[in-house]
Every structure is written in C-alpha cells, then in structure tokens.
C-alpha positions as CSV (number, residue, x, y, z in Angstrom):
1,M,33.0,-82.6,119.5
2,I,34.8,-82.2,116.1
3,H,37.7,-79.8,116.0
4,I,38.6,-78.8,112.4
5,A,41.3,-76.2,113.0
6,Y,43.9,-77.6,110.5
7,T,42.7,-79.0,107.2
8,H,44.5,-79.9,104.0
9,W,42.9,-77.1,102.0
10,P,45.8,-74.6,102.4
11,Y,48.2,-77.1,100.9
12,I,45.8,-77.7,98.0
13,A,45.5,-74.0,97.4
14,A,49.3,-73.6,97.6
15,S,49.9,-76.4,95.1
16,Y,47.4,-74.8,92.6
17,G,49.0,-71.4,93.2
18,C,52.5,-72.9,92.5
19,A,51.2,-74.6,89.3
20,L,49.6,-71.3,88.1
21,L,52.8,-69.3,88.8
22,A,54.9,-71.9,87.0
23,T,52.5,-71.9,84.0
24,L,52.6,-68.1,83.8
25,W,56.4,-68.0,84.2
26,L,56.9,-70.5,81.3
27,G,54.2,-69.0,79.2
28,I,55.6,-65.5,79.4
29,G,59.1,-66.7,78.7
30,L,57.8,-68.6,75.7
31,A,56.0,-65.5,74.4
32,L,59.1,-63.4,74.8
33,R,61.3,-65.9,73.0
34,L,58.8,-66.2,70.2
35,H,58.6,-62.5,69.8
36,R,62.4,-62.2,69.6
37,A,62.7,-65.1,67.2
38,T,60.0,-63.6,64.9
39,T,61.8,-60.3,64.9
40,R,65.2,-61.8,64.1
41,L,63.6,-63.9,61.3
42,A,61.9,-60.8,59.9
43,L,65.3,-59.0,59.8
44,L,67.0,-62.0,58.0
45,E,64.2,-62.3,55.4
46,R,64.3,-58.6,54.4
47,P,65.3,-58.4,50.7
48,D,68.0,-55.8,51.3
49,A,69.4,-57.3,54.5
50,R,72.3,-59.2,53.0
51,R,72.5,-57.9,49.5
52,K,75.5,-55.8,48.6
53,P,75.3,-53.1,46.0
54,T,76.6,-54.2,42.6
55,V,78.0,-50.8,41.6
C-alpha cells in the first residue's frame, strides 16, 4: 500500500510563486523608476527650462 499524503509539490509551487512575486516586484519598481527618470529628463531638456530672459 502506497501512501502519498505529503509530496514535494507544494514546495515547488511555493518557490515558483516566490520567484514570480519577486520578478513582479522588481519589474514594477523598474518601470516606476524609468517613468520618473524619463519625466525628469524631459523637464531638463525643455528649451525654456534653464534659460533666463535677456531683457
């Protein structure tokens, strides 16, 4: 009689779940940093951003 009550599949599923969550966490953080950096760069590259009037 074979009793298969406890297998290793929950541990495998948990490790894949942790890997997926870590990837999502890092990916979302990267996307937010990239968006902020792009916005800041666009503000710095505006032609009138640092130019003072010559009047």
